[in-house]
C-alpha positions as MATLAB code, in Angstrom:
seq = 'MDKKSKQPLRVTVYGGTNNKHYTEAELDCSEKLGKYLASIGAEVLTGACRGFPRFVGKAAKRDGAKVIGYSPAKNEKEHIEKYNFPMDGVTHMEYITRDGEHQADNFLRRSWDMVPFSDVAIALGGSWGTYTELLFSFWYKKTIILVHEFGGAVEAFLNTWSFFDNRDNNPAVHQGAKVINAKNVDEAIAALEKIRKGK';
ca = [
      16.184   30.433   10.569;
      16.756   33.026    7.687;
      13.571   35.403    7.549;
      13.588   34.952    4.044;
      12.981   31.461    3.954;
       9.576   29.963    3.568;
      10.918   26.554    4.605;
      13.106   25.449    7.721;
      16.671   24.221    6.554;
      16.651   20.189    6.291;
      19.592   18.517    7.268;
      20.104   14.931    7.113;
      22.712   13.382    9.748;
      24.665   10.552    8.848;
      27.288    8.659   10.696;
      29.104    5.942   12.864;
      26.652    3.668   15.153;
      28.637    0.822   15.956;
      31.418    1.981   17.795;
      31.892    0.658   21.456;
      32.879    3.324   23.023;
      32.370    7.115   22.152;
      34.970   10.039   23.454;
      34.249   13.177   25.169;
      35.069   15.073   22.434;
      32.595   13.241   20.148;
      30.219   13.580   22.224;
      30.712   17.177   22.509;
      30.582   17.744   18.860;
      27.880   15.816   18.213;
      25.724   18.031   21.170;
      27.014   20.887   19.719;
      25.783   20.254   16.114;
      22.651   19.488   17.321;
      22.201   22.404   19.514;
      23.194   24.572   16.602;
      20.642   22.615   14.390;
      17.909   23.661   16.823;
      19.045   27.079   17.131;
      18.291   27.867   13.339;
      15.034   26.263   13.409;
      16.393   23.359   11.219;
      14.585   19.701   10.761;
      16.896   17.383   11.129;
      16.606   13.745    9.674;
      18.204   10.666   10.900;
      18.150    6.964   10.214;
      16.794    6.393   13.655;
      19.673    4.410   14.901;
      22.149    4.786   17.601;
      25.560    6.444   17.500;
      26.409    9.683   16.168;
      23.159   10.698   14.737;
      21.281    9.354   17.741;
      23.370   12.047   20.072;
      22.761   14.931   17.007;
      19.033   14.363   17.111;
      19.096   14.151   21.034;
      20.498   17.167   21.852;
      18.328   19.116   18.496;
      14.843   17.533   20.127;
      16.277   18.865   23.760;
      16.402   22.234   22.410;
      12.897   22.108   20.376;
      13.905   21.029   17.131;
      11.872   18.706   14.703;
      13.954   15.334   14.508;
      12.270   12.695   11.856;
      13.418    9.220   11.844;
      13.525    6.993    9.223;
      13.399    3.626   10.446;
      14.346    0.184    8.727;
      11.437   -1.166   10.409;
       7.343   -1.482   10.009;
       6.260    0.046   12.997;
       7.758    1.103   16.609;
       7.396   -2.430   18.067;
       9.817   -3.699   15.375;
      11.756   -0.652   15.405;
      12.775   -1.426   18.858;
      12.373   -5.466   19.165;
      13.759   -6.311   16.266;
      16.469   -3.799   15.348;
      17.130   -2.705   18.736;
      17.158    0.798   18.011;
      16.441    3.963   20.243;
      13.244    6.455   20.067;
      14.909    8.804   22.033;
      16.581   11.029   19.303;
      13.483   11.614   17.219;
      10.321   13.456   17.510;
       8.593   12.278   14.818;
       8.917    8.703   12.841;
       8.531    7.372    9.345;
       8.284    3.851    8.927;
       8.665    1.712    5.624;
       5.690    0.438    4.209;
       6.795   -3.061    3.126;
       9.585   -5.675    4.105;
      12.140   -6.663    1.626;
      13.503   -9.975    0.929;
      16.301   -9.453    3.081;
      17.209   -7.409    6.092;
      19.317   -5.208    3.865;
      16.579   -4.543    1.731;
      15.161   -2.260    4.404;
      18.007   -0.684    5.509;
      18.536    0.626    2.028;
      15.060    1.213    1.427;
      14.933    3.097    4.955;
      18.120    5.213    3.608;
      16.673    6.237    0.353;
      13.367    7.565    1.162;
      15.171    9.860    3.348;
      17.872   11.097    1.215;
      14.996   13.159   -1.286;
      13.592   15.416    1.325;
      16.776   17.288    2.709;
      18.567   19.933    1.755;
      21.949   19.200    3.164;
      23.510   15.968    4.131;
      26.565   15.836    6.758;
      28.472   12.895    7.689;
      30.419   12.203   11.216;
      32.472    9.232   10.423;
      30.562    6.138    9.664;
      30.870    2.712    7.566;
      29.600    0.845    4.868;
      25.939    2.039    5.632;
      26.752    6.003    5.937;
      29.231    5.421    2.998;
      26.164    4.275    0.897;
      23.545    7.048    2.086;
      26.468    9.384    0.683;
      26.405    7.783   -2.299;
      22.627    8.287   -2.479;
      23.114   11.901   -1.579;
      25.634   11.998   -4.836;
      22.830   10.731   -7.112;
      20.205   12.872   -5.456;
      22.424   16.314   -6.317;
      22.540   17.502   -2.617;
      24.871   19.340   -0.730;
      27.243   16.647    1.344;
      29.528   18.357    4.411;
      32.138   15.813    5.237;
      33.403   16.274    8.950;
      36.959   14.874    8.703;
      37.477   14.648   12.632;
      35.118   11.671   12.550;
      37.301    9.814    9.888;
      35.462    6.677    8.628;
      32.594    6.605    5.570;
      33.946   10.123    5.418;
      37.474    9.649    4.305;
      36.279    6.588    1.873;
      33.838    8.778    0.283;
      36.344   11.905   -0.349;
      38.418    9.410   -1.999;
      35.749    8.028   -4.202;
      34.947   11.764   -4.959;
      38.519   12.512   -5.908;
      38.870    9.725   -8.365;
      36.031    9.903  -10.413;
      35.822   13.567  -10.405;
      39.229   13.854  -11.974;
      38.854   11.208  -14.914;
      34.467   11.832  -15.465;
      34.472   13.078  -18.945;
      30.453   13.500  -18.622;
      30.044   16.164  -15.882;
      26.202   15.687  -15.837;
      26.439   12.517  -13.806;
      27.435   15.199  -10.820;
      26.401   18.276  -11.675;
      24.431   19.681   -8.878;
      25.956   17.798   -6.405;
      28.817   19.190   -3.979;
      30.897   18.211   -1.315;
      32.260   20.442    1.215;
      35.146   19.519    3.538;
      34.990   20.505    7.161;
      37.827   19.691    9.382;
      35.761   19.660   12.580;
      32.218   20.306   13.629;
      32.951   24.294   14.017;
      33.786   23.922   10.120;
      30.508   22.257    9.758;
      28.299   24.732   11.374;
      30.376   27.259    9.305;
      29.416   26.011    6.226;
      25.956   25.475    7.007;
      25.490   28.770    8.129;
      26.515   30.153    4.802;
      23.803   27.532    3.316;
      20.928   28.994    5.828;
      21.939   32.527    4.869;
      21.470   31.268    1.004;
      18.745   29.796    1.342;
];
């Protein structure tokens, strides 16, 4: 962490959770990102779920980082039994305070609760859930790093951003939101390093 910083950099990790098979390269990239975040004393925020957020969280946790998981569940028992989500990628858990009418309400509330507390959001692939979280980050005017080697929601969100950015006559809508394109995790880490030093 930069000596001038009073607070650690808070980084939310979004990403794919439904893959049946993760490549060795994807696992290595997740490990590298998690270790980097721990090395700079960052706090890592995730959806306390499977997939890339879990892999990054496990690596960061193993190297001493605080990893805060935001669950769609009301408690640990429901987190494990109802959602079949792991606990090994986090050090601290935040649970929703009330059930929604539909399970989707709980996932949306989980994601919405998580977004305001980060300085930077980083996306590794993903599908509808990740795309929704990226939209939430946009509305909260966050810096968003899109890691393109993971594809998925990253590409969909960039297309949406570009479409509206070229047509929007009201810049106040996204004034403050920033998108950084990174070809791979190494470029994402370089972008985080610049952000960290400027914090």
